[in-house]
C-alpha positions as CSV (number, residue, x, y, z in Angstrom):
1,X,60.7,98.3,121.7
2,X,59.7,96.5,124.8
3,X,60.7,93.4,123.2
4,X,63.9,94.5,122.3
5,X,64.4,95.6,125.9
6,X,63.2,92.4,127.1
7,X,65.9,90.8,125.4
8,X,68.7,92.9,126.7
9,X,67.3,92.5,130.3
10,X,67.7,88.6,130.0
11,X,71.2,88.6,128.3
12,X,72.3,91.0,131.0
13,X,71.5,88.7,133.5
14,X,73.0,85.7,131.9
15,X,76.4,87.7,131.4
16,X,76.5,87.8,135.1
17,X,76.3,83.8,136.1
18,X,79.0,82.1,136.3
19,X,78.6,78.8,134.3
20,X,81.9,77.4,136.6
21,X,81.0,74.1,138.7
22,X,82.2,73.0,142.3
23,X,81.7,69.4,143.6
24,X,79.2,69.7,146.2
25,X,80.6,68.4,149.8
26,X,77.2,66.5,150.5
27,X,77.4,64.8,146.6
28,X,74.7,66.4,145.1
29,X,75.2,67.9,141.5
30,X,77.3,71.2,141.7
31,X,75.2,74.8,141.3
32,X,76.8,77.0,139.7
33,X,77.4,80.2,141.5
34,X,76.2,83.9,140.1
35,X,78.9,86.3,140.4
36,X,79.3,87.9,142.4
37,X,75.9,87.0,145.3
38,X,73.6,90.0,145.8
39,X,74.8,91.9,149.3
40,X,71.5,94.3,148.7
41,X,69.6,94.8,151.9
42,X,66.7,93.9,150.2
43,X,67.4,90.1,150.3
44,X,70.2,90.2,153.5
45,X,68.4,89.5,156.5
46,X,65.0,88.2,154.7
47,X,62.7,85.0,155.4
48,X,62.1,82.8,152.5
49,X,59.5,80.0,151.4
50,X,60.2,78.5,148.2
51,X,58.1,75.1,147.1
52,X,59.3,73.0,144.5
53,X,62.6,72.8,145.6
54,X,63.0,68.8,146.1
55,X,64.3,68.4,142.3
56,X,68.2,67.7,142.2
57,X,68.4,69.7,139.0
58,X,65.2,72.4,139.6
59,X,64.6,76.1,139.9
60,X,63.9,75.9,143.4
61,X,67.2,74.1,144.8
62,X,69.5,76.4,142.5
63,X,67.1,79.7,143.8
64,X,67.5,78.1,147.2
65,X,71.3,78.6,146.8
66,X,71.0,82.3,145.8
67,X,68.7,83.4,148.1
68,X,71.7,81.6,150.5
69,X,74.3,83.0,149.0
70,X,72.9,86.7,148.8
71,X,72.4,86.8,152.5
72,X,68.7,85.5,153.4
73,X,68.4,85.0,157.2
74,X,66.2,82.0,156.8
75,X,64.8,79.7,154.0
76,X,61.9,76.9,153.8
77,X,62.7,74.4,151.6
78,X,59.5,72.7,150.5
79,X,58.3,69.7,148.3
80,X,55.3,67.5,147.9
81,X,58.2,64.8,147.3
82,X,61.3,65.0,150.3
83,X,63.5,62.5,149.3
84,X,66.2,65.1,148.5
85,X,64.9,68.0,150.9
86,X,67.3,66.7,154.0
87,X,70.3,66.6,151.6
88,X,69.3,69.7,150.2
89,X,69.7,71.5,153.8
90,X,73.0,69.6,154.7
91,X,74.7,71.1,151.8
92,X,73.3,74.6,152.5
93,X,74.2,74.6,156.1
94,X,77.3,73.8,155.1
95,X,77.9,76.1,152.0
96,X,75.8,79.1,154.3
97,X,76.5,78.1,158.0
98,X,74.8,81.5,158.4
99,X,71.7,80.8,156.8
100,X,68.7,78.8,159.2
101,X,67.1,76.1,156.7
102,X,63.7,74.5,157.2
103,X,62.4,71.6,155.3
104,X,59.0,71.0,155.0
105,X,56.7,68.1,152.8
106,X,53.4,69.5,151.9
107,X,51.3,69.8,148.7
108,X,51.4,73.0,148.0
109,X,47.5,72.6,146.7
110,X,46.2,72.2,149.8
111,X,44.8,75.1,151.8
112,X,45.4,74.0,155.7
113,X,49.3,73.2,154.6
114,X,50.4,76.2,152.7
115,X,48.6,78.2,156.0
116,X,51.1,76.0,158.3
117,X,54.2,76.8,156.9
118,X,53.6,80.5,156.2
119,X,52.6,80.9,159.7
120,X,55.2,78.9,161.2
121,X,57.6,81.7,159.4
122,X,55.6,84.1,161.5
123,X,55.8,82.6,164.4
124,X,59.9,81.9,164.4
125,X,60.8,85.0,162.8
126,X,57.6,87.3,162.9
127,X,58.2,88.3,159.8
128,X,57.6,86.9,155.8
129,X,59.5,88.6,153.4
130,X,59.3,86.2,149.6
131,X,57.3,83.4,148.8
132,X,58.5,81.9,145.4
133,X,55.8,79.3,144.4
134,X,57.5,77.3,142.1
135,X,55.8,73.4,142.5
136,X,54.6,72.3,138.9
137,X,54.1,69.0,137.1
138,X,53.8,69.1,133.3
139,X,51.1,66.1,132.9
140,X,50.7,64.1,130.2
141,X,52.0,64.7,126.6
142,X,48.9,63.6,124.9
143,X,46.3,65.4,122.7
144,X,43.5,67.4,124.3
145,X,40.7,65.3,123.5
146,X,42.6,62.4,125.3
147,X,42.9,64.1,128.9
148,X,40.9,63.2,131.2
149,X,38.9,65.7,133.8
150,X,40.8,64.8,136.6
151,X,43.9,64.7,135.0
152,X,43.4,68.5,133.8
153,X,42.4,69.8,137.1
154,X,45.1,68.0,138.8
155,X,47.6,69.9,136.5
156,X,46.1,73.2,137.3
157,X,45.8,72.5,141.3
158,X,49.7,71.9,141.4
159,X,50.3,74.8,138.8
160,X,47.6,77.0,139.5
161,X,46.0,76.7,142.8
162,X,49.4,76.5,144.7
163,X,50.0,80.2,143.4
164,X,46.9,81.3,144.1
165,X,47.1,79.4,147.9
166,X,50.9,81.6,148.4
167,X,49.6,84.6,147.8
168,X,46.4,84.3,149.6
169,X,48.3,83.4,152.5
170,X,51.9,85.4,152.2
171,X,50.1,88.6,151.6
172,X,48.7,89.3,155.0
173,X,51.7,87.9,156.6
174,X,53.9,90.3,154.2
175,X,51.7,93.4,155.4
176,X,52.4,92.6,159.4
177,X,55.3,95.0,161.0
178,X,57.4,94.9,163.8
179,X,60.6,96.4,165.2
180,X,62.4,94.4,162.9
181,X,60.7,95.2,160.2
182,X,58.7,98.6,160.4
183,X,57.2,98.7,156.8
184,X,55.0,96.7,155.0
185,X,56.5,94.6,152.1
186,X,57.7,91.8,150.2
187,X,57.5,89.3,147.2
188,X,55.1,86.9,145.9
189,X,56.8,85.3,143.0
190,X,54.5,82.4,140.6
191,X,56.7,80.0,138.2
192,X,54.5,80.7,135.3
193,X,56.2,79.6,131.1
194,X,56.9,80.7,127.9
195,X,53.8,77.7,127.3
196,X,51.6,80.2,129.1
197,X,52.2,82.7,126.2
198,X,52.9,81.1,123.1
199,X,51.1,77.7,121.3
200,X,52.6,74.4,121.1
201,X,54.7,74.9,124.0
202,X,53.5,72.0,126.2
203,X,50.4,70.1,126.8
204,X,47.1,71.7,126.9
205,X,46.6,71.3,131.0
206,X,50.3,72.5,131.3
207,X,49.9,75.5,128.9
208,X,46.7,76.8,130.4
209,X,47.8,76.5,134.4
210,X,50.7,78.7,133.5
211,X,48.5,81.5,131.4
212,X,46.7,81.1,134.8
213,X,49.5,81.8,136.6
214,X,50.4,85.2,134.6
215,X,46.6,86.4,135.2
216,X,46.7,86.1,138.8
217,X,50.5,87.8,139.4
218,X,48.5,90.7,137.3
219,X,45.2,90.7,138.9
220,X,46.5,90.0,142.3
221,X,49.1,92.6,142.0
222,X,46.8,95.3,141.1
223,X,44.9,94.4,144.4
224,X,48.3,94.7,146.2
225,X,49.1,98.3,144.9
226,X,49.5,100.4,148.3
227,X,50.6,97.4,150.4
228,X,53.9,97.6,149.8
229,X,53.4,93.2,149.1
230,X,54.6,92.3,145.0
231,X,53.8,89.9,142.5
232,X,55.1,88.6,139.5
233,X,55.4,85.6,137.5
234,X,58.4,84.4,135.5
235,X,57.9,83.0,132.1
236,X,61.3,80.6,131.7
237,X,61.2,78.5,128.3
238,X,62.4,75.1,128.0
239,X,64.5,74.4,131.1
240,X,66.1,71.3,131.7
241,X,65.1,69.9,135.0
242,X,64.0,66.8,136.6
243,X,60.7,67.6,135.6
244,X,61.5,67.9,131.8
245,X,63.9,65.2,131.9
246,X,62.0,62.7,129.5
247,X,61.8,66.0,127.0
248,X,65.7,66.3,127.1
249,X,66.8,62.6,127.3
250,X,64.3,61.7,123.9
251,X,65.9,65.0,122.2
252,X,69.1,63.7,122.8
253,X,68.0,60.5,121.5
254,X,66.9,61.7,118.3
255,X,69.9,64.1,117.8
256,X,67.6,67.5,118.0
257,X,68.9,68.4,121.5
258,X,69.7,72.0,119.5
259,X,66.2,72.5,118.8
260,X,65.5,72.5,122.6
261,X,65.7,76.2,122.6
262,X,63.8,77.2,119.8
263,X,61.0,78.6,121.6
264,X,62.9,80.5,124.1
265,X,63.9,84.7,123.3
266,X,67.6,83.7,123.6
267,X,67.3,80.3,121.3
268,X,68.5,77.8,123.3
269,X,67.7,75.9,126.5
270,X,67.8,77.4,129.7
271,X,69.1,75.8,133.2
272,X,68.0,76.3,136.3
273,X,71.4,78.0,137.3
274,X,71.0,80.3,134.7
275,X,67.1,81.6,136.2
276,X,67.5,81.7,139.5
277,X,69.0,85.1,139.5
278,X,65.8,86.2,138.3
279,X,63.3,85.5,141.4
280,X,66.2,86.9,143.7
281,X,67.1,90.3,141.6
282,X,66.1,93.6,142.5
283,X,63.2,93.7,140.1
284,X,61.8,90.7,141.8
285,X,62.8,91.5,145.4
286,X,62.3,95.5,145.7
287,X,59.1,95.7,147.9
288,X,57.8,99.4,147.4
289,X,56.8,100.9,144.2
């Protein structure tokens, strides 16, 4: 019964997404728009931090558009790579001029740098409402006994430690109150994966790191009970992004592209534009329990 209801929720959100697109005025690949954008007070006026936002085809970029479209006050788009961040900022400024966009280049697995971006949000706005910890890498697609200790830990630092650090510094910031934010609350969201739930859905370090993100969300959300701060993990199946481009390219070359989504609940591959509603959904951003 629970599985059936979960599938119904996925389908309902998918039906709300408009698959039409328009050319970006900045020359970037277009981002499909959700129809309609949320005007909920749980989104409007919020301050948002998103890591893993540099990719042209990534979940981070698509989610930034969703928050901007839904009336966020300010959005920090962050990544270790910064070759597209300024272009994303210009695009968002053009499409959503009322939203303040900040770019930050840093390693999401470095404690001082995560603390710095959270501190900046508090210094500028006196509040932090959403931290979408979306930084991630796949690692080498090889059998586990050929993976070195350093390679294994590198994947866990990017995929898991980054989520822990986001929660460590975002949670106390979200508990701060002010005249504009009289109640403690916020939403911390970590990007996990179907690979953290089932076998043969990704390389061993990647799968282990995503399972750990799910566990972090479970344990930290329990400890945050009563604070108004929530933590969730989203578990998308294989999604076509810059990170997974080699997988999709190989499948197209072999003529097996239709098998891409066989492990996904809906039986097809995802796009970031179809997933972007999840972090911005009422379920993810509702602070009070």
